[in-house]
Structure formats: structure tokens, C-alpha cells
NUBA-328344 format. One record per residue (C-alpha): chain; x, y, z; residue in one letter; residue number from 0. Coordinates in Angstrom, 2 decimals. Each point is the difference from the previous one (the first is absolute). Layout:
N
vokol	x	y	z	guse	lumkol
A	X	Y	Z	a	NUM
...
END
This chain:
501
vokol	x	y	z	guse	lumkol
A	-81.45	40.28	63.11	m	0
A	0.31	3.27	1.19	t	1
A	-2.62	2.47	1.13	r	2
A	0.72	2.15	-3.05	l	3
A	-1.27	-2.54	-2.11	h	4
A	-3.27	-1.06	2.29	n	5
A	1.74	-3.13	1.51	w	6
A	-0.34	-1.32	-3.96	r	7
A	2.61	-1.35	-1.75	c	8
A	1.27	0.86	-3.53	h	9
A	-2.55	-2.55	-1.48	g	10
A	-2.62	0.89	2.15	c	11
A	-0.09	3.42	-0.95	n	12
A	0.09	-0.49	-3.67	t	13
A	-2.32	-2.74	0.14	w	14
A	-2.74	2.75	1.62	r	15
A	1.44	2.93	-2.60	a	16
A	-1.23	-2.27	-2.84	k	17
A	-3.48	-1.73	1.47	y	18
A	-2.48	2.36	1.74	a	19
A	-2.31	-2.69	0.54	t	20
A	-0.11	-0.79	3.86	v	21
A	-2.38	-2.70	0.89	d	22
A	-0.03	-3.37	1.95	h	23
A	2.25	-2.59	-1.97	c	24
A	-1.59	-3.36	-1.11	p	25
A	2.41	-2.13	0.86	t	26
A	1.56	1.23	3.26	c	27
A	-2.84	2.34	1.53	g	28
A	2.06	2.68	0.59	r	29
A	-1.22	3.85	-0.96	k	30
A	2.81	1.14	-2.12	v	31
A	1.08	1.64	-3.84	a	32
A	-1.31	-3.05	-2.48	l	33
A	1.71	0.01	-2.92	g	34
A	-1.20	-1.21	-3.96	a	35
A	-0.62	-3.70	1.27	e	36
A	-2.46	1.43	2.52	g	37
A	2.61	-1.27	3.04	v	38
A	2.87	1.57	2.56	c	39
A	3.61	0.24	-0.68	r	40
A	1.01	-2.73	2.56	l	41
A	-2.80	-2.33	-1.39	c	42
A	1.33	0.34	-3.75	r	43
A	3.76	0.27	1.35	e	44
A	-0.65	-3.31	1.43	q	45
A	-1.84	-1.47	-3.43	a	46
A	3.31	1.00	-1.92	t	47
A	2.15	-1.43	2.77	l	48
A	-1.54	-3.29	-0.37	v	49
A	-0.76	-0.60	-3.77	r	50
A	2.89	-1.82	-2.18	t	51
A	0.73	0.40	-3.07	g	52
A	-2.95	1.62	-2.70	r	53
A	-2.76	-1.11	2.35	d	54
A	-3.18	1.90	-0.19	k	55
A	0.07	2.51	3.62	l	56
A	-2.41	-1.67	2.61	d	57
A	-0.03	2.27	2.77	v	58
A	-2.85	-1.98	1.71	v	59
A	1.96	-3.21	-0.04	v	60
A	3.08	1.49	0.87	a	61
A	-1.62	1.74	3.38	n	62
A	-1.88	-2.84	0.84	r	63
A	2.53	-1.47	2.92	n	64
A	1.42	3.89	0.97	g	65
A	2.34	2.22	-1.05	q	66
A	3.85	0.94	0.07	q	67
A	0.83	3.08	1.88	l	68
A	2.91	1.87	-1.71	f	69
A	2.66	2.82	1.63	l	70
A	-1.02	3.04	-1.47	a	71
A	1.76	0.89	-3.87	n	72
A	1.12	-3.68	0.30	m	73
A	-2.41	-1.55	-1.84	f	74
A	1.91	-2.54	-2.87	s	75
A	-1.05	-3.23	-1.40	d	76
A	4.21	-0.11	-0.63	g	77
A	-0.40	1.14	-3.52	s	78
A	-0.50	3.97	0.12	r	79
A	3.52	0.74	2.02	f	80
A	2.40	-2.20	-2.25	q	81
A	2.71	2.41	-0.38	p	82
A	0.32	1.78	-2.64	k	83
A	3.19	1.66	-2.16	p	84
A	0.18	3.58	0.45	p	85
A	-1.83	2.08	-3.00	a	86
A	2.77	2.21	-1.48	v	87
A	-0.49	1.87	-3.22	e	88
A	1.92	-0.65	-2.84	p	89
A	3.46	1.14	0.07	h	90
A	0.90	3.45	-1.51	q	91
A	3.65	0.88	-1.09	p	92
A	1.80	2.23	2.33	l	93
A	1.17	3.05	-0.72	r	94
A	3.76	0.34	-0.02	p	95
A	1.42	1.87	2.77	p	96
A	1.27	3.67	-0.42	v	97
A	3.40	0.50	-1.28	q	98
A	0.00	3.68	1.91	h	99
A	1.18	0.39	4.01	q	100
A	-1.29	2.59	2.14	q	101
A	2.43	1.55	2.33	l	102
A	-0.51	0.80	3.51	l	103
A	1.07	2.92	1.49	l	104
A	-0.32	-1.43	3.38	f	105
A	0.27	-3.42	0.33	p	106
A	-2.17	-1.82	2.87	a	107
A	-0.18	-3.01	1.76	q	108
A	-3.64	-1.33	0.36	r	109
A	-1.23	-1.70	2.81	n	110
A	-2.53	-2.37	-1.24	l	111
A	-1.23	-1.68	3.42	a	112
A	-1.34	3.87	1.51	a	113
A	-3.51	-0.86	-2.00	c	114
A	-1.90	-2.26	-1.21	g	115
A	-0.37	-1.26	-3.46	r	116
A	-3.06	1.76	-0.77	a	117
A	2.01	3.39	0.92	a	118
A	2.56	-0.54	-3.10	m	119
A	-0.55	2.19	-2.75	p	120
A	-1.75	-1.45	-2.84	p	121
A	2.39	-0.28	-3.13	p	122
A	0.51	3.47	-2.37	p	123
A	-0.70	-2.05	-3.39	d	124
A	-3.20	-1.90	0.74	q	125
A	0.13	-1.89	-3.01	a	126
A	3.22	-1.91	0.53	l	127
A	-1.40	-0.31	3.38	a	128
A	-2.74	-2.11	-1.34	d	129
A	1.68	-1.75	-2.23	s	130
A	3.09	-1.26	1.50	l	131
A	-2.81	-1.01	2.68	d	132
A	-1.75	-2.14	-2.24	q	133
A	3.25	-1.30	-1.27	h	134
A	0.78	-0.67	3.82	t	135
A	-3.30	-2.26	0.31	r	136
A	0.84	-1.63	-2.85	a	137
A	3.68	-1.02	0.91	y	138
A	-1.18	-0.99	3.40	a	139
A	-3.12	-2.18	-1.42	a	140
A	2.37	-2.13	-2.22	a	141
A	2.09	-0.62	2.94	r	142
A	-2.90	-0.72	2.31	r	143
A	0.87	2.38	2.33	w	144
A	-2.76	-0.11	2.89	g	145
A	-2.05	3.51	0.57	k	146
A	2.56	1.16	2.62	k	147
A	2.62	-0.34	-1.96	h	148
A	-1.97	1.68	-2.72	t	149
A	-0.73	2.83	1.73	d	150
A	3.48	0.83	1.71	e	151
A	0.82	-0.19	-3.65	a	152
A	-1.98	2.60	-1.37	r	153
A	0.08	2.29	2.93	w	154
A	3.86	-0.30	0.05	g	155
A	0.03	1.29	-4.04	v	156
A	-2.91	2.97	0.96	r	157
A	1.89	1.24	3.51	i	158
A	3.36	-0.43	-2.82	l	159
A	-1.35	2.32	-2.68	f	160
A	-1.75	2.27	2.62	g	161
A	3.40	1.09	1.49	l	162
A	1.50	0.23	-3.44	q	163
A	2.03	3.33	-0.83	d	164
A	0.03	-0.81	-3.76	t	165
A	-3.37	-1.57	-1.35	p	166
A	0.45	-2.90	-1.72	g	167
A	3.59	-0.29	0.36	a	168
A	1.55	-3.60	1.06	p	169
A	0.00	-0.42	4.04	i	170
A	3.34	-1.02	1.87	n	171
A	-0.32	-3.59	1.85	a	172
A	2.13	2.20	3.05	t	173
A	-3.77	2.02	-0.18	d	174
A	-2.07	-3.51	0.02	v	175
A	1.63	-1.28	3.22	l	176
A	-1.45	3.61	1.93	q	177
A	-2.99	-2.01	-0.52	l	178
A	0.91	-2.12	2.99	r	179
A	-1.10	2.63	2.65	a	180
A	-3.73	0.10	-1.73	a	181
A	0.35	-3.82	1.04	g	182
A	-0.25	-0.54	-3.45	l	183
A	1.85	-3.13	-1.99	r	184
A	2.57	0.75	-1.97	t	185
A	0.41	-2.76	-2.26	w	186
A	-3.10	0.32	-1.39	t	187
A	0.53	3.65	-1.32	v	188
A	3.57	-1.44	-1.37	l	189
A	-1.23	-2.60	-1.95	e	190
A	-2.81	2.08	-1.68	v	191
A	1.83	3.16	-0.62	l	192
A	2.68	-2.35	-1.50	t	193
A	-2.26	-1.48	-2.30	d	194
A	-1.23	3.36	-1.08	a	195
A	3.48	1.18	-0.76	g	196
A	-0.59	2.55	2.35	l	197
A	2.57	-0.73	2.97	l	198
A	3.80	1.17	-0.20	i	199
A	1.81	-2.51	2.65	d	200
A	2.46	2.40	1.72	d	201
A	-0.01	-2.32	3.26	r	202
A	3.96	-0.70	0.54	p	203
A	0.71	-3.46	0.07	p	204
A	0.18	-2.07	3.53	a	205
A	3.66	-0.77	-0.18	i	206
A	0.56	3.73	-0.49	d	207
A	-2.04	1.10	3.10	t	208
A	1.84	-3.23	1.90	w	209
A	3.30	0.78	-0.85	f	210
A	-0.48	3.79	0.86	h	211
A	-1.15	-1.18	3.09	s	212
A	2.61	-2.10	1.22	q	213
A	2.96	2.94	-1.02	i	214
A	-1.58	3.00	1.67	e	215
A	1.50	0.10	3.00	n	216
A	3.92	-0.82	-1.61	l	217
A	2.25	3.37	-0.48	p	218
A	-0.76	1.87	-3.18	q	219
A	2.65	-0.52	-1.85	q	220
A	-0.24	-4.09	0.32	m	221
A	-3.51	0.47	-0.84	t	222
A	0.63	1.41	-3.20	t	223
A	2.85	-2.52	-0.67	e	224
A	-2.60	-3.17	0.79	l	225
A	-2.41	1.36	-2.25	l	226
A	2.38	0.05	-2.81	t	227
A	0.38	-4.28	0.96	w	228
A	-3.72	0.44	-0.02	f	229
A	-0.66	1.78	-3.43	e	230
A	2.65	-2.64	-1.48	v	231
A	-1.53	-2.95	1.69	m	232
A	-2.96	0.78	-0.99	r	233
A	-0.03	1.26	-3.45	r	234
A	3.10	-1.54	-1.51	g	235
A	2.73	1.80	-2.45	r	236
A	-0.04	-0.61	-3.63	s	237
A	3.35	2.24	-0.40	t	238
A	3.20	-0.90	1.19	s	239
A	0.02	-1.10	2.84	p	240
A	-2.80	-2.08	-1.15	r	241
A	-1.95	-1.71	2.65	r	242
A	-3.09	-1.72	-0.13	r	243
A	-3.11	0.65	2.33	p	244
A	-0.23	-2.08	3.48	r	245
A	-3.70	-1.23	1.20	s	246
A	-1.32	1.61	2.88	e	247
A	0.60	-3.14	1.96	t	248
A	4.18	0.41	-0.72	t	249
A	-0.75	4.04	1.42	i	250
A	-1.80	-0.75	2.96	r	251
A	2.03	-3.09	0.82	l	252
A	3.58	2.15	-0.22	h	253
A	-1.29	3.49	1.40	t	254
A	-1.31	-2.22	2.93	r	255
A	3.22	-1.57	0.35	w	256
A	2.68	2.75	0.01	a	257
A	-2.70	2.78	2.05	l	258
A	1.41	-1.48	3.30	p	259
A	3.25	0.97	-1.06	v	260
A	-0.82	2.73	-1.56	l	261
A	-1.84	1.66	3.34	r	262
A	3.04	-0.83	1.74	v	263
A	2.44	1.92	-1.41	w	264
A	-2.25	3.03	-0.59	a	265
A	-0.35	-0.16	3.67	a	266
A	3.67	0.16	0.84	s	267
A	0.11	2.77	-2.69	g	268
A	1.01	-0.48	-3.20	r	269
A	-1.82	2.20	-2.59	m	270
A	0.35	-1.97	-3.35	t	271
A	1.24	-3.22	-1.03	l	272
A	3.20	1.69	-1.85	r	273
A	1.63	-0.25	4.18	e	274
A	-0.67	-4.02	0.42	i	275
A	3.18	-1.70	-0.47	t	276
A	1.09	-3.69	-0.04	k	277
A	0.54	0.37	3.88	e	278
A	-3.50	1.34	0.36	d	279
A	-1.80	-3.01	-1.88	v	280
A	2.06	-2.92	1.81	l	281
A	-0.83	1.30	3.38	d	282
A	-3.47	0.97	-0.80	a	283
A	-1.09	-3.75	-1.58	l	284
A	-0.84	-2.60	2.42	p	285
A	2.24	-2.59	0.65	a	286
A	-1.45	-2.92	-1.64	s	287
A	-3.28	-1.81	-1.09	g	288
A	-2.69	1.13	-2.26	n	289
A	0.03	3.37	1.80	a	290
A	3.79	0.28	-1.43	r	291
A	-0.89	-1.07	-3.40	s	292
A	-3.52	2.15	-0.39	t	293
A	1.45	3.06	1.49	a	294
A	3.30	-0.13	-2.35	g	295
A	-1.87	-0.82	-3.23	q	296
A	-2.38	2.88	0.51	g	297
A	2.75	2.31	0.68	l	298
A	1.93	-1.69	-2.74	k	299
A	-3.08	1.13	-2.21	s	300
A	0.10	3.70	0.73	i	301
A	3.87	1.08	0.08	f	302
A	0.62	-2.28	-4.06	r	303
A	-3.02	1.95	-1.34	v	304
A	1.44	3.28	1.54	l	305
A	3.31	-0.75	-0.88	k	306
A	-1.09	-0.71	-3.92	e	307
A	-1.98	3.17	-0.14	h	308
A	3.10	1.82	1.50	k	309
A	-1.94	1.13	3.19	v	310
A	2.82	-1.41	1.90	l	311
A	3.75	-0.05	-0.39	f	312
A	0.35	-3.20	1.14	a	313
A	-1.88	-3.69	1.41	d	314
A	0.70	-0.22	3.41	p	315
A	-1.56	-3.46	-0.51	t	316
A	2.39	-1.38	-2.70	r	317
A	1.56	-3.14	1.16	r	318
A	-1.99	-0.12	3.29	v	319
A	-0.57	-3.39	1.00	k	320
A	-3.58	-0.46	0.90	t	321
A	-0.67	-3.67	-0.51	g	322
A	-2.77	-1.34	-1.57	e	323
A	-3.78	-0.49	1.49	h	324
A	-0.94	-3.40	1.33	e	325
A	-2.63	-1.84	-1.04	a	326
A	-2.90	-0.78	2.43	r	327
A	-0.84	-3.44	1.11	q	328
A	-3.22	-0.67	-0.27	p	329
A	-1.90	-0.99	3.49	v	330
A	-3.33	-1.45	0.97	p	331
A	-2.58	2.19	1.24	v	332
A	-2.95	-0.22	2.49	d	333
A	-2.05	-3.17	-1.00	l	334
A	-2.83	1.37	2.45	n	335
A	-0.06	3.41	-1.45	a	336
A	-0.46	-1.82	-3.36	i	337
A	-2.98	-2.14	0.62	r	338
A	-1.42	2.76	1.82	k	339
A	-0.12	1.87	-3.08	a	340
A	-1.30	-2.77	-2.07	l	341
A	-2.74	-0.63	2.27	n	342
A	-0.78	4.28	0.24	s	343
A	-3.54	1.06	-0.52	g	344
A	1.68	2.20	-2.39	d	345
A	-0.68	-1.88	-3.64	v	346
A	2.72	2.48	-1.40	a	347
A	2.42	-1.08	2.51	r	348
A	-0.60	-3.86	0.12	a	349
A	0.05	0.24	-4.03	a	350
A	3.25	2.10	-0.18	v	351
A	1.92	-2.11	2.70	v	352
A	-1.66	-3.18	-1.30	a	353
A	1.89	0.29	-3.56	l	354
A	3.40	1.18	1.43	i	355
A	-0.03	-2.72	2.58	a	356
A	-1.13	-2.88	-1.91	f	357
A	1.46	1.04	-3.42	h	358
A	3.09	2.29	0.77	g	359
A	-1.62	3.12	-2.07	l	360
A	1.64	3.45	-0.04	r	361
A	-1.93	3.05	1.10	p	362
A	1.02	1.44	-3.14	g	363
A	-2.08	-3.21	-1.80	h	364
A	-3.08	0.52	2.74	i	365
A	0.01	3.83	-1.44	r	366
A	0.02	-1.02	-3.19	r	367
A	-2.56	-2.53	-0.38	m	368
A	-3.52	-0.08	-2.32	k	369
A	-3.02	-2.22	0.81	t	370
A	0.86	-1.21	-3.59	t	371
A	3.08	-1.60	1.60	d	372
A	-2.04	-2.28	2.14	l	373
A	-1.38	-2.42	-2.07	r	374
A	-1.14	-3.99	0.49	d	375
A	2.03	0.08	3.67	g	376
A	3.05	1.13	-1.55	r	377
A	1.89	3.05	0.08	l	378
A	1.73	1.08	-3.22	h	379
A	2.41	2.91	0.71	i	380
A	3.71	0.72	-1.12	d	381
A	-0.09	-2.60	-2.65	g	382
A	-0.95	-2.52	2.69	r	383
A	-2.65	-2.47	0.72	v	384
A	-0.36	-0.08	3.52	i	385
A	-3.12	-3.08	1.00	v	386
A	-1.38	1.72	3.25	l	387
A	-0.35	-2.16	3.41	a	388
A	-3.25	-0.69	1.35	e	389
A	0.37	2.78	2.82	p	390
A	1.31	2.90	-2.34	v	391
A	-3.28	-0.68	-1.63	l	392
A	-2.44	0.11	1.93	i	393
A	1.79	3.47	1.39	r	394
A	-0.49	1.35	-3.60	l	395
A	-3.36	-1.00	-0.48	k	396
A	-1.35	2.13	3.36	r	397
A	2.46	2.89	-1.05	w	398
A	-1.87	-0.12	-3.73	l	399
A	-3.47	-0.55	1.68	d	400
A	0.96	3.46	2.27	y	401
A	1.01	1.86	-3.13	r	402
A	-2.68	-0.85	-1.95	d	403
A	-2.30	1.62	2.89	t	404
A	2.08	2.82	1.03	r	405
A	0.50	1.11	-3.65	w	406
A	-2.05	-1.32	-2.41	p	407
A	0.19	2.56	-3.10	n	408
A	3.71	0.52	0.54	t	409
A	1.59	-0.02	-3.48	l	410
A	3.84	-0.68	1.62	n	411
A	0.68	-3.75	-0.99	d	412
A	2.86	-0.14	2.71	h	413
A	-0.41	-3.31	2.76	f	414
A	0.30	1.95	2.83	f	415
A	-1.80	3.83	0.55	l	416
A	-0.49	2.31	2.56	h	417
A	-2.16	3.37	0.01	y	418
A	2.17	1.92	-2.15	r	419
A	0.98	-1.91	-2.31	t	420
A	-3.36	-1.61	-0.54	a	421
A	-1.01	3.19	-1.76	c	422
A	3.00	0.07	-2.19	r	423
A	0.03	-2.82	-3.10	p	424
A	4.18	-0.24	0.29	d	425
A	0.59	0.97	3.01	a	426
A	1.87	-3.46	2.27	a	427
A	0.15	0.05	3.60	v	428
A	3.50	1.82	1.61	g	429
A	2.42	-1.86	1.82	q	430
A	-1.21	2.01	3.38	r	431
A	-3.05	-1.94	-0.67	w	432
A	1.81	-3.21	-0.31	i	433
A	1.86	0.53	3.32	w	434
A	-3.67	0.64	2.05	l	435
A	-1.66	-2.75	-1.28	v	436
A	2.62	-1.99	0.82	t	437
A	-0.06	1.04	3.80	g	438
A	2.17	1.34	2.37	e	439
A	2.85	-1.55	1.22	g	440
A	0.43	-2.46	-3.17	i	441
A	0.63	1.05	-3.67	s	442
A	-0.55	-1.44	-3.52	g	443
A	3.85	-0.52	-0.61	t	444
A	0.75	-2.00	3.13	a	445
A	-3.20	-2.07	-0.64	i	446
A	1.55	-0.55	-3.28	r	447
A	3.18	-0.87	1.44	e	448
A	-1.06	-2.36	2.54	d	449
A	-2.14	-1.75	-2.68	r	450
A	3.02	-0.98	-2.29	i	451
A	1.98	-0.64	3.25	l	452
A	-2.04	-2.48	0.77	n	453
A	0.08	-1.52	-3.27	e	454
A	3.82	-0.03	-0.63	a	455
A	0.21	-2.00	3.24	h	456
A	-2.76	-2.20	-0.75	a	457
A	1.40	-1.08	-3.52	t	458
A	3.40	0.17	1.74	d	459
A	1.43	2.90	-2.05	g	460
A	-1.74	-1.16	-3.83	d	461
A	0.88	3.47	-1.68	v	462
A	-1.95	-1.27	-2.58	r	463
A	-2.86	-0.05	1.66	r	464
A	0.58	3.11	1.39	l	465
A	0.19	1.58	-3.59	v	466
A	-3.11	-1.91	-1.08	d	467
A	-2.30	1.08	3.04	l	468
A	1.05	3.54	0.77	f	469
A	1.58	0.93	-3.58	g	470
A	3.12	0.60	2.20	l	471
A	3.26	0.37	-2.44	s	472
A	2.89	-2.44	1.20	v	473
A	1.88	2.41	2.12	q	474
A	-2.71	1.15	1.42	a	475
A	-1.17	-3.49	0.63	s	476
A	3.18	-0.73	1.89	t	477
A	-0.35	2.37	2.44	r	478
A	-2.48	-2.01	1.70	y	479
A	1.56	-3.78	-0.69	t	480
A	3.46	1.53	1.94	a	481
A	-2.56	0.05	3.25	t	482
A	-0.86	-3.83	-0.59	v	483
A	3.12	-0.47	2.34	d	484
A	0.15	2.71	1.91	h	485
A	0.48	-1.14	3.78	p	486
A	-2.91	1.81	1.33	g	487
A	-2.54	-1.26	-2.49	l	488
A	0.77	-3.58	-0.03	t	489
A	-0.45	-2.70	2.39	g	490
A	-2.59	-0.71	2.31	p	491
A	-0.69	3.91	1.12	t	492
A	-0.56	0.13	-3.95	a	493
A	-3.23	-1.85	-0.03	n	494
A	-2.74	2.31	-0.07	r	495
A	-3.81	-0.04	-1.78	d	496
A	-0.35	1.90	-3.34	s	497
A	-1.87	3.03	-0.10	a	498
A	-2.21	-1.36	-2.45	t	499
A	0.01	-3.81	1.31	g	500
END
């Protein structure tokens, strides 16, 4: 209520505009505008509030014992302001993108942070812009996006089509990323344009950007040779010498293992890998241990590929013994940290840690869990049926209550969500989310190893029990059973409470 509206709410102003009769109300006695029933708006709203079902509106009886005052513009009996789905016009097919391209004489880099959204130029093809705006609203309604996500997607699409040099042409994903300067989310716009068939994904893969950042300070010739190795590892080769593509994890590991040695060679003045001899490799490798085996494996991968593709004349790592990678023995973790996480007020953290600490689930299992995997107190995952412990069920119920309250309209059926994945039907939480939820100083892998290690000692090294409970192979189980007779994990000092006890 403001002075502009004569200190009246919107409802009272509308009432006075509709009913011009001003007289004393027969119910409350105030001299105000009277409606069709001959009573004021407050008395009628009070009668509407107390009426049940289809009963007749009795203004006198309803106001006999006083009236309920209401905040301005917020009078409601609970049924008027139920959330309604956004009104979306029937979807019209989008016009296919144009095939021509307007060439630029002077390409310019636009600074979207220099002006507000309203100052952006309007789309030159208004018919296409309206059609795409309708498509955006339909797409957002189908995925139950909130008003904020929908409005930002509409603004982003409008800005991009207003800045197009070729009206009606597909939009590059790198141009969409510029919307961050205007304070807009980009993933909503990317999804809408992809669904409309108007996106050209020209973003470089993350592995390419990461690899170039790792080798940028090496000599030019050495960088060229490493890029050859990277391309072969990334895409493989179908002609002789044939080689299948390797995973990004393998490429990252081999790069990290070999880079310290490569940087030492570059600092000593070596400009190319062709100058490296067997003696250089032996001098650069660590004396022993896993550091020697990993560095040797990374260097062997690089030199072997470059030799096969005739980039190098000889492989200096041939017949160089680097040793085998020593398996890390599982060790117990700090039980106080696990207990603290289990009793945490963060329901997501308590639920995740409970699943790992009680039943030894992998972080990957937790990321892929669906709400339908939990049935009748049992978790169905990877072909196994796990009977969940009572403390786990209590924490999972708390999480589900929070999940239903926080994201009641989500279409994502994954068990664990966060504010980004809740708006995407098929998105799962990432590995980083698991790491952040478990808490600083403790990881999901460490909790799982502690649980399996405790079970191995409780069953005196029963391999079959570990295979059945945790889905391990026999070889993986022996890694834990081998610690049963370890001097540091036996005897009186080894008696310790389980994290789940």
C-alpha cells in the first residue's frame, strides 16, 4: 500500500472502482463502499473465509465474533494461489536455420558486461525470435524449470539472436559462453539451442585444453612431438602401425607421470626428444619405488608411440627396467571423522557417508543410484541386493524428505541431487560433489577401504564374505585379507571399534 494508491491495497481499490455506493455497513458499522450484498469488503471476505464447502454465505453469523485482519494483497483461503503450470502456447515448428553466412570485414569482440540486458539490440528477425522464445518456454515447462531459469534462458536466446551477424544462422557454443559476462547461466541456453537444432558445439574438449596447458612452457620442438603422441593416444590410428584410442584417464596419468622428467630435460637445454639417450633416462628416473615405476611408464608410453610413428629414430627407454607399481595397502581411517560425518546436520553428507561406512558402496554407485533402486529396505544395485542397516535407512529417509521439499517438481530420478542436476532430467552428481559432501580430510574411497578392512579382520580373512558383501573379485579381496596377520593390525593394539558400531 503506497500513497500513489491512496494507502489502499489492490483489492480495495478494485472494490471501490466496482461499487460506488458508500454507506454504513450493517455488519461492522463502518462507512465504506458496499458491495452487491450490501456489506463491506472486509465483512464479505470474513464470511468467505469461514464458509465450508458449498454452504450459503452468511455474513452476519461470520462476523458475529470479530474479524480476521489480513496483510495487504495476501488474502487467501489457500486455494487461490495454488501453483499453476506456466501457460505456454501450442508449440509451432521452428524454421530451419539459414545456410548462407554473412562475411565480416572487421570481426569485433563484444563486451556484454558493458551494458545491461535491456540495452542489447533486438533480434533482426522478430518472427524467428518469437518462435524460438515460444520454444524456450515450452522446453522449460517440460523440464519444470523455475521462473528464474526460464527467464534467463529467454534473455540469453534473445541477446544471442540480436547480436548475430547472419540472422537465422546456427549459434556457436563459444558465443553462448560470452553470456556469463552479462550475468546469465549458459547451460540453459545451450540446452534450448541444442533441442532447437540451432547450436554448433565448437568448444574444445576439456582434455585438449588441459594437455595444452601442461606443455605450454616446454620447447617448441618438444611440444610438437608431444602433440603427436597426444593425438595418437586420443584418437588412435586405423592404419599401420595400428593403435586403439586410450581413455582420458590413461592420457592424464601418463602425462602427469612423465612431465617432471620432461621439464627437467627442458631446463637443462634439451630442445627435442630426439636428443634424449638411454643414459639421460637412467639419470632422470628416481632410484626406486612407485615414483620410478610411474615415471618410467609415462616415458615409455611417449617414446614407444613416437618411435612407432617414426618421429624418433630410437626408443631410449627400451630395455630400461623401471620396476612394477607397488600396490598400496589399505589402512584404517580416523573413526572420529566418520562418526562426525554420520551425525552431521547436513542430511546429504550423513546419507552418503552412511552408505559407504556401513555397506562399502563405491562413490560411483552413489552417483548412479536411482530412487527406484531403494525398495522395501533393500538397495538393488549392480545386480546385488543389499539389506540396508537401520541407521542407514534413517539417514536416507531424512535425505528423501529434504529432497522432496527442496525439489518437489524435479524430473531427475537420481537418488542424490544438487541445485544444478535437479533441473536436468538425466544428470547425475559429479565426483567433485561426492568429495565435497564427504568432507575435508576424508574421502569416500578411504571410508570404503576402512569398512572392507574391518570386515576382513572380523571374519579372519574370509575372501568369500568380502566377495559377497562388497562385490569384489577374489584378487581384490586378497588385498585386504593379506593384512590380517600384519603386525601393525594385530594384537591388543588392533582392537578398535568399527565406525558403524
